[in-house]
N, C-alpha and C positions, 0 to 999 in steps of 0.2 A: 310728602317727601319720604313718609314708610314706605308707601306701597315703592317707589322708586326702588328706594333702597333693599327691600323686599325681593323684586323683579332682578337685582344684580348678585346677592348674596344666595338665593338659592341656584342659580345656574356654576356658582363658585364654589360653591360646597358638593355638588353634584362632579363638580369636575376634579376636584381634591379627591375626592372619592375613587371614580374612576382610573385618575394616573394613578394613585397608590396603588389601588388592586393589581393595576395592570403592568406596574413598574417590580410589583412584587412576584408574577408570576413571568415575564417575558425576559426581567431580569436583564436591560440594556445599559451598557458600559456608558457612563456620562463621559462621550468624548467626542467630540467635534470630528473625526476621525470614523467613528461607529458609523454604518450607514444603517443601523437597527436603531443607532439612537435619533436619526435622522427621521427613521419611518415613525418613531414612536411620537417625536415631537411633533411630525405632520401629523397623526390620529388627533392627537390634544387639541393641535389647532382648529383640525376639522370639527371636533364634537364643542369645541369653546364656539364657533360659526356657527355650529345649529342652534347649540344651549340658549343663545345673544340672542337669536331670531326666534326662537320659540315662545320664552320668555320675555323677549323685552319686547316681543308687539302682540302677546295673547291680550293683557288688557286694555291697548290702546284698539285694537281691530273690534273687538268686541263695542265696545264703545260707540264704533263708525258707524259698525252693521246695525246697532239699535237706534242711530240718528238717520238711517238709510243715506247715509254720504259716502256709498259704496266706491262711488268715482273716485275717491282720494284715499282710497286701502292704498294703493301701490304707493304714494307720496308719502305718504306714512311708515309705510313700512322704511324705505329707503332714508326715511330723516332717523333711520335708529342707527346711532355714532358707535355704540360698541358693536354692534352687526357688520358696520361697515370697516372697521378698525380692522377688525381681525379677520375680515374677508381681504382686505388689503396687505395684511402679515402673511396671512396664508398663501395667498400669489405670490409676494416677493420670495417667500419660503421655497417655494416649487422652482425659482427662478433660479435663487442663489444655489440651489441642489444639482439643479440639470446643469451651468456653469462651471458652479464644482469638478462635476463626473466631465465634463469634457477635457475641462484642463487638466485633470487626470489620468488622463486615456494615453494611450499609445499612439494616438492620431497626433498628435502634438508633441510627445514625448518621448519617442522611436527611439533615439541613441542615449537616453536613462534608462530605460525599460530593457536593452540589449546590457548595458553596465550591471545587471544586479547581478548578474556572476562572472568571476574569472576564470576562464575556461584554459586547462593545461592541458596539452597534448602529451600521450604519455607510450611507453612499449607495452603492449598486451602480455606478455611474455617474462620481462621482469617485476612487473607489477603484481599479475594472477599467478602465481606459483600454484603448483599441482598438489592439491588438497588430499590429505586422506580421506578415507571415503565417511568416517566416525564424523565427518566435519559438514557434511553434505546435508542441508535440507532435504528430507524425501517426501515432505507435503505439504501442502500448498494449505489455504485457510479453510477451505472446505471441509479438505479430509479432518482437519486438526477440529474442526466443529464439529465433525460426525464422531471424534475419536473423544471427544469433552463429553457430548451426550452420552455414548457407553460409558463412561467413566461415572457420570454422573448417576445414571439409571443403578448401578450397581453400589451404590450408597445409601443402604437402606434410611439410614437414620437422616439423612437431608431432601432424600430424593420428593416426599412429599408439602416439604415448608419450602425448597428452594430450586432456584432453575440455574444453567449455566445463561453468564451474559455473555453478548457476541462481541467481546472485546480484540483476543486473540491477536494480540500486538507481536509482533514477533522480535526476539531481543538474542542478543548474545550473553548468556549466562554461564561463565567460568570456561570463556572460548570452546563452548561448543551451540549452534541455536537449538530456541527453545520458541514457544509460545505460550503465553500465558493472559489467564480469563478470572476475576471475580466470579462468583457464585451472584446472586439478585434474589430479590425477595418472589416467590410465586404471584403472590396478590398483597392486595392492600390488606385482607386480614391476617395473611402470614405476616405481612409487614409488623403490622400492632404486636402480635403474638410475640414476636423476635428478637422486634426493634434496641431493646435494653442490650442486649448480646450483642449485637450485631452479626455482619456475614461472617458464620464460623469457618471458611478456607475458600480456596481460590485452584481453579485448576495451572495445572502445569504439563507442557506436553513437550517432552524431548524430539526433535524434528529429524533425527538422524535414527535413534531405534525406536520410534512412532511408539512410544510408553507412555501412555497417560499417567497422569499422579494425582491427586485429589490431597491439597497439601492444608493439613488442619492447621490452624491457629490457635496459642493460646490464648488472646483477646481476639476478638470479632472487627472485623472491619465495620468501623461506624459512621465512615462519611464515601461517599457512592453515588451511582447514576440512579441508585434505583431507592435512595433512602428522599423522605419527604420534609419540608420547614427547613428549618434552621441546616441540618445534615446531608440534606442535597447537596451534592459538590459544587455543582455552578452556582447555586444560592451563598453556600458558604463563600467562594470564591467572590462573586459580586459583591457582598457584603464588608468583606475583608480589602477589595482592590475595586471600588468603585466606578476609577475610570478606565481599568486596563479593558482591553479588546484579546479576549483568548483566543487562540486557534483550536484545531480538535485536542483534547486532551487525551492520554494515552495511561492504562495502566501498566506499572512496571515495577520489577522486585530488583532490589540489590542484590550485591553477592550473597549476602546471608538469607537472602529467603523473604525480607520486610517488603512488606506491599508500600508503593507510592502510588500517587497521582501527579502524572508529568504537565506540566499543563501553560505551553509557550506562550509568550506576550506577541502579540502581533503590533510593527509599527508601521508606518505609512511614509514614504519617503518621495514621493510624488504627488502634488499637489491634495488636496482632501483624499480620497480614497485611490489613490494607483502609490506602486513601488511596493507590495507589500515584504516586509521582512521579519525575521522575529528578534525583539531586541533584548528579551530576558526570558527566564524561565522561574516559573513558580513549581516547588515542589512541595506538596502534601502528602504527610504521612496518613496514608487510610486507615490506619490502626487507632490513632490517637488526635487526628488532626493537626499536628506541628507544621508548622510554614517557615518554610525558607527561600528566600528570592536569591536567583543568582543573575548577573549578568550574563551574556551568550557566552563570551568567553572563558567565564569559569564553572561553566559547567560541570556536576562531576564526572570522572569518565565510565562510570557504571551506568550511565543515563544514554539510551539509545537515539530514540524517537523525540525530537525537539523540530525537525521541519517535516511538514509531512510528503510522501511522495508526490501529491498532487501539485504542490506550491514549487519541488525541487524540479516535475517536469515542466512546469509551465517556465520556471525562470529560462530553462533550457531553449523551449518553444521560442520566447521572445526573441532571446540570442538567436537561432537559426533562422528565424522568420525576416528578421528587424534590420539585417545584414545592410541594407539598402533604401531604408526608412519602410513607413508604413503605406504606401501609394503603390510600393513595388512589391510587395508583400501579399496586396490585394489584385495588381493588374496582372502587372509581367512575371511576379514571381520569383525573377532570377537569384541564383544563388542561394534560393529558399529552403530550409531543411527544419523538420520537424520530429519530435520522438513518434514511436508507433504506437500501435493501439493498448498497448500492456506495458507491465513491466512485474519485475521481482525484486527480491532482495539476495544478497550475499554476504558472507562474512567476510571480514578483510581487516585487518591493524587492529582488532577490537571493537572495530565498530559496524555497525549496519549502514549499509551503502544501498541505495537504490540502482538496480541493474534495466534500462531500456535502450532499443535500437535507435538508431536514428536513419531519414529517410528524406527521398525527395517530396514534397506537399503536392508532387504530381504524384496519383495515386498508379504505384506499384509495387513489387513484391519482393527488391532488391533491399538491401541496407547499402549506405556508406560507412558506417561506423556505428560505433554505441557508445554511452557514455555510463560511468558511476559516478553518482549522486551521494555523499555522506550526509546522514540525517543528523547525526550532533552539532556537525561544523559548515553544512552546505557547500564543502569541497567539490569541486565538479573535475572530472576529466573524461577526456577524450581519446577514443584510440580508432584508428582509422581500420577498416575491416572490409571488404567487400562480401557480399553472401546474401543469404537468403534470409528474409523477416520473420521473425518469430511463428505468425500464425502458420507461414507456409513451411516450416518446420515441423509445425504441431500436425499437419495436415499430413504430410509424408510420413510420421512413424505412425500415425493411425491406418493411413495405408497398408503399413504392414502387418496390421492385425487386424484388418477389413474384418474377416471371417469372426473374430471376436465382440465387434463391435465396441471395443476400448476407447473411451476418450482420452487426450492427450491433456495436462497441465501447463501450464505457461514453462514457458522454458528458465531453467538455469544456465548460468554461462561458469563454463569452467574452462579450465585450462586440461587438456590432454596430450600429453607428448609433442606441448607448446603449439597444439592447437587450437583454436578457440571454439568452443565444443559447446553446442546446446547439449543438456541434459534434462530429458523428458522423463516423467513418471505418468504408465499407462494406467488407467481407472474404470474398473466395472462402474456396470449401472448400479451398484448401492454403494459408490465413492471408494472404495478400497483399491489400494494401489495391487496390482497383478504382474505387471511387468515395466520396465524401464527402457529408455532409449538415447540413443545418443545422436546427434546429426552436426556434421563436419558445417560449421557456418560458411567458410569458403566455399568449400567443394558439397552442396547439398544434398547431392545424390549419395552421399555415402551416410547408409543410416542402418543405425546396428540396434539390433532387440535381443533384450536378454529377461529371464527370470529373476536373474539376480545381478546386481551390478558388476560382480566381477564378471561374470558370463557376459553382459553388456562391454562391455570395455573390452575382453577379448575377442569378442565378433567387431566391436569399433576397430583395434588395433591392427585386426588382419585385414578387413578393409585398406585403410589406411595403408598398408605393405604395396596389395594389389594394383595400388594406384598410386603408386611410387613415391608414397609420402614416408621421410626418412621417420621412425619409433622413438622419438629421444631414449638415451640410455640403452639401444639396442646395438646399437652399429659398433659397441667394442665386446657385446657381453653375447654375441650370438654364436652358439656352439653348433659344432658336426657330428653328425651320426652314421653310421652305416653298419649294414649286417642283413641275415637274413630275418625277411619274415617268418615269424611263428605264427602270430594270430593277426588277421585283420577283419574288422566287423563295423559295416556301415550304420549309422545311426543317426534319424531326422531330427534336426531342433531349430524349433522357429521356421519350419516347412526348405529347411536349407540339408543336405546332406553332409554328414563329417562320418571320414576314416579312420579308426581308432585301431592304433598298430601297435604292435609289442614284436621284437626284435629278439632272436632266440639269446640265449645266457644274458642278458638285460631285463632291468624290473620297471623303468619308466612306462608311460602309455604315451603314446605320441597324438597328438590333435591333426588332421589335415583334412582343412574345410575344401569342399571339393566345389564351391565357388571361385576358389583361389586357385585351383593344381588341379584340375579335370585330368589331366592324366594318372592320376591315382588309380582310378578305373583300368587299366592295364595291368595291378599289379595284385598276383595270387600267392598266398601262404606258397613258402620256399621256393620266391623270388629275391633278388639282392635289390637291395634299394638305399638310396645316399641321402642326405638332406639336411640343411641346416634347421635348427630351432632355436627359440627362446624358451626357459624355464616356467614354468606356472607352479601353484601349489598344486594342481590333481592331476591337471596332465602337461603336459609340453605343446607349446605350439611351433608348428614347422611352418616356416618361414620359405625357405626355399626346397625344390623337390626335384632332385636331379636324377 
């Protein structure tokens, strides 16, 4: 009996040790809806089966071999009750997991998946007002990371001890788009020597001015992804909320600059693993570890990122593809729509919204519309606009400067003169923004390029006029001018010739784009000319030449 108890006790102790260490490292949620938890239990069952097989048969097998009764070894092994019980439980566990996954899938729950969002059709020009250029994020995440690294390199007191973490979450900060990311310890030794004070700063990048700032804190960040043991943010959350299934956590700051971790909590509304949504949000003060737990409809307005862009786009893909059921989405694909290959963010109504185009599931280069999805509330708006997909617009912008080998960032959606417009930054090989492009979504042959946003907009509006598109605000503000040409000088800008004209007795400089008004080549100094124009800051743009 003592030997029998020994062979039961040894695997039990081994199992407890392995389970405790594994839980401390992998931190699965103790929740039936967590796939990680199921894999954790499965691993425990496999180890249990192996240990019961190993220890439960070791002594008996040795005796049988010693008595030369080798033919009885299989019978003796299969008679091990613990081994058989463990193996049966493991098999049952696998079957339940497979059945639960199937019952949670869109295959038999197409209608429920499609109802994960409520889509509202809206008017583009009413919802998205023309915004000033100090509200437009000019950088993407890669460019922001480049600026952050350069800023960190200039902080001599930090550069040998810390690095910049790769968070760079885009937020609205005092009604301006910004990206923020904490520092992290350079290595384990640097963590050991600096952990008492914590991370001393975070990086904040103004997405409109491209200004990077290292914000120093009076008290360091004690809870982060680069910490270890109990202050490691995921372990800190797990030990406070053992049953919560956390989505991707985000680093944000409030309007006063205090750093927080925004930790959305998943919920599953379809079967065991389907219909993921967010039920509440845990907010952790990154400095002192204070925790606040909010229901999803009570989240403070300064929080910008609750629903990830990937989750929101998956919602629309379910909505767009499952209109006539799962089989239709796979076979005939009638009326099936999906989001395009990428997304970007825009600031709207003091929130961050995910923008992405909507296209047919059949591979083509055109849009049927686009959606805006609120990252705090999951509100989804659809706008019906036919035009070019984002990557087609990016290729058009790159084609305009192909001699410079600039690469285009993923477009931003803007309202320029009530026209849905892609705004694109063009970067050089070092990742620096060198030029800007505007591409009309509906008439995607209209592509404007400029060294500054103002130049780009000016070119864009000129192209709109030449394509007989009414430029908002100009129908009643157009002015007329006439007189004798005192000075006329050609100048090439981005491969297009412009003529700058000054009339006798007048101070303004008039800009005439030859691509829109080729007849200007007939005029010389001393000739009489008449035209309509719109006023600009440095020059006035000629609209109609007579």
